[in-house]
C-alpha positions, 0 to 999 in steps of 0.5 A: 835635731833643731830646737825649732817650731817645725811649722814656723819654717813652713812660711816666712816668720814672722809674717810680713805685715803692713807697717802701722804708725803708733796711735795716741788713742784707739777704742780698743786695745787688744793684748795678745797677738794670737788666734784669739786677739787677731780673731777679735780685732778682725771682727772689731775692725769690720764693724768700724772699730779702731783697733790696736793689737799688742803682741809681746813678741812677733805676731803669732809667736806663742801657742798659736804657731806652736800647737799640734794644729787639731781644731777639735769638736767638743771640750777639754772635759768629756760630755759625761763630766759637763752634764754632771757639773753643768746639767744636760741643757747647759752642757748641749749649749756648751757643746754646741758652741764647739761645733759652731767655732769649727763651723766659724773656723772653716768659713772664714778659712774660705773667705780669707784664702788662708792656704794652711793646709786644711784637712777634714781628717776627724779625730780619734782618741785612743783609750789607754787602759780597759776601763777607759775603752768603757768610759770612751763607749759610754762617751759614744752612747751619750753623745748620740743619745743627748746630743744628738750627735754621731761619734763612733766606738772601736772596740780594741779588735777593730782599732787596726782599721785606724792605727797601726798600734798594738797599746790601745784598747779602744777608741772613739772615732769623730769625723768632724775635726779639722786639721790644719798648720797652725803657723800658716793660719795664724799668719793668714789671720794676722793679715785678714786683720790688717786688711779689715783695717786692724793696726798690728804691733809686734814686739810691744810688751804691755807693762802696765795698765792704769785707769784714766777717766772712762778708759785706760792708759797703756805702758808698753815697752815701746810708748803709751797707749790710751784705749777706751777699752782692753781686751786680753787674748794672752792665754798661757803668757798672761802675766804680771801686767794682768794679775787679777787674770795671771792668778786664774790661769795655770801656765802648762808646757807642751811640747813636740817632736817631728820626724823626718818625711815619712816614706808614703807607705810607711805612714799611710799603714801607721795612721791609714784615714789621717786622723788627729789622734790623742789619748785618754791619760792625763799626760796624754800623747797626740799626734798626727801626719804633716802635709809632708808626710812628718809624724808630729808627735806631742804631749805633756812631757812634762807640765811645766812651760819650755826651757832648754833642759826641758826641751831636750828632756821633753825630746827624749821622753817624747822619741820613747813614747812614740816608738811605744806606740809606734815600733816601726818608727825605731830609729827614724829621725827626729828633725824638730823639737819645740814647746809652747805654754798653754792656759788652763783654768783651774776647771779646765774650762774657757772663759770671757768676761770683764773684770776691773773694766778689762774684758778678756777671753782665755782658758782654752786647755789645749783646745784654742785653734776653734775655740781661740778664733771663735772666742774672739769673734764672739766676744768681739761682737758681744763688746760692741753690743754691751751685752759681753755677760750673755756670752755662754762662757761669760758666767761660768765661776772662774776661781783665782789663786790667792797669789800668782807665786803660787802656780809654780807649787801647784803645777808641781803637786798636779804633775805628781797627782797626774803622775799618780792617777795615770798609774792607778786609774 
C-alpha cells in the first residue's frame, strides 16, 4: 500500500506550467492554487486584470487533487435544514446556485478541453438507519414540491438496482451530479488560467500581509509583492498569515483508500450505474469507481488533518468499512491511501466576502469541486464590478472563534459529539 495520492499518479505531477518571471506589482494577488484560486485567476485574467496566484506548495497540491472527484448538487446541509434556517426563498436561491455551479464546471471543462474522465454518473445517498431513510424520503418530496427538482427515493427493497450492499435502509438518487479525476481537472484548470495570462507561482508561501497605501505588500517565502487587491482561496489550509480567516475555518481531515483495478464483472455488480455514493452518517463514508475500475473509498475516518500515524489508522478504518459495506471486496488489494484537509465553517456553509480589505471565498465543507470553481469565477466577476457584497453567499454570518488555538479542542469535542450522534440518532 502506497501512502500516495492515486489521482496524482495518473498524470505528471506537479503539472508542467509556463515559467513566470516574479513581478513587483499586480492588480490582484490570489493566495491559494486550488480550484477557487485558479478559477478566479482565469476569470480575472480574461478581463484584463494583472493577476498572480501564490501557492505554498505545488499548484493543485491540496484538497483540489486529493478529493473523491465528486461534483455534487446541493450543499452540505439538506434543503430541509436550509429552509428552516434561511426560509424557502433564500434556500431556493442557494440550491439554484449549486446547479449553476455544476453547469459552469461542465462548460469550463468543455471549453478548455480538459481531459479529466468526466462522467454524468449522478449520486446516491444511502441511509445507515431507518430514520435516515425517512429523512431522505422527506428530502425528495421537498425537492419536488418546493424546488421543482427531480430526485428519486428508493426504499430498502429497491436499493439492489443501485448498490450491492445489505447495510442500508433506503436511498436518494440524483442524476445531475458529475464525477471526474480531480488531479487531472485541477491541472487542466491551471493551464487554462495560464493561457489567459494569469501568472502562477508554486512554492510561494505568503508569510505576512501588510497594508501599503491603498493596496497591500505581501511577504512571501521567496520575495515581496505589491498588490492592489488580495483574494484568499486557501480553504482548509488557511494559516496564521490570515488570522481573521483562520479563526473561522475548521480544518477537517478526510481520507481515502484505492484498491487495485477490479474485474469488470465485480465492479459492475457493486455499483451497476457507477453512481457516486455517500451515506448519512456524520462520520460518513463516500465511494465510487475510478475510470480504471478501482474502488475509491473515503470518509471521515478521523476528523484531524493528515499525519503519518493518522494516515495508517485511517487506512485500517476505511478498509474495515469498505469490507463491511461490500463483503465481496474482502481481501482485495488496497494500493493507495492518502488524506486531505477540508474547510468547514462553523455553520457548515460556504462564505464569500471582504474583511480588512481582503476578499475571500472558502468553507465548502466537502462540496468544493463545483462550488470552488464557481465561487472563484463569480467572486472574480464581483470583484471586477465592485459588487462583492451582492454575491448570494456574501451576507451569511461568518462566526469566528476567539482564537485559532481553540480549533483543535473544538475538533476533539466535535469528533466525540458526532460519534455519539452516529450511535444514537
